C-alpha positions as CSV (number, residue, x, y, z in Angstrom):
1,X,-3.3,5.5,-16.1
2,X,-2.3,4.5,-12.6
3,X,0.0,6.2,-10.2
4,X,1.9,9.3,-11.2
5,X,4.6,11.6,-9.9
6,X,4.3,15.2,-11.0
7,X,2.3,14.0,-14.0
8,X,4.8,11.2,-15.0
9,X,3.5,7.6,-14.9
10,X,5.1,5.4,-12.4
11,X,5.7,1.9,-13.8
12,X,5.4,-0.5,-10.9
13,X,4.9,-3.9,-12.6
14,X,7.6,-6.4,-13.6
15,X,8.5,-7.3,-17.2
16,X,7.3,-10.9,-16.6
17,X,4.7,-10.6,-19.4
18,X,7.4,-10.0,-22.0
19,X,9.3,-12.7,-23.9
20,X,12.9,-13.5,-23.0
21,X,14.2,-11.5,-25.9
22,X,11.9,-8.6,-25.2
23,X,12.9,-8.7,-21.5
24,X,16.6,-8.5,-22.4
25,X,16.0,-5.6,-24.7
26,X,13.8,-3.9,-22.1
27,X,16.4,-4.5,-19.3
28,X,19.1,-2.9,-21.5
29,X,17.0,0.1,-22.2
30,X,16.1,0.5,-18.5
31,X,19.7,0.2,-17.5
32,X,20.7,2.9,-20.1
33,X,17.9,5.1,-18.8
34,X,18.9,4.5,-15.2
35,X,22.5,5.5,-16.0
36,X,21.4,8.6,-17.9
37,X,19.0,9.7,-15.2
38,X,21.7,9.2,-12.6
39,X,24.2,11.3,-14.5
40,X,21.5,14.1,-15.1
41,X,20.4,14.2,-11.5
42,X,16.9,13.0,-12.3
43,X,16.9,10.4,-9.4
44,X,17.9,13.2,-7.0
45,X,15.0,15.3,-8.3
46,X,12.6,12.5,-7.8
47,X,13.8,11.8,-4.3
48,X,13.6,15.6,-3.5
49,X,10.0,15.7,-4.8
50,X,8.8,12.7,-2.9
51,X,10.5,14.0,0.3
52,X,9.1,17.5,-0.1
53,X,5.6,16.1,-0.6
54,X,5.9,13.9,2.5
55,X,7.4,16.8,4.5
56,X,4.5,19.1,3.5
57,X,2.1,16.5,4.7
58,X,3.9,16.2,8.0
59,X,5.1,12.6,7.4
60,X,8.8,13.4,7.9
61,X,10.2,14.2,11.4
């Protein structure tokens, strides 16, 4: 499955394996998701979770 954050898969690869048409569709869907997650505060929650984990491990001063 690869890397996860709180049970959610982290997609770290590019879309280079997709055709040009698929890439455009995927890029549009990703942009829509980014806008929705920004409005919902999802990115803030992800940042908080990553920082909290790093802080608990003593990796943040």
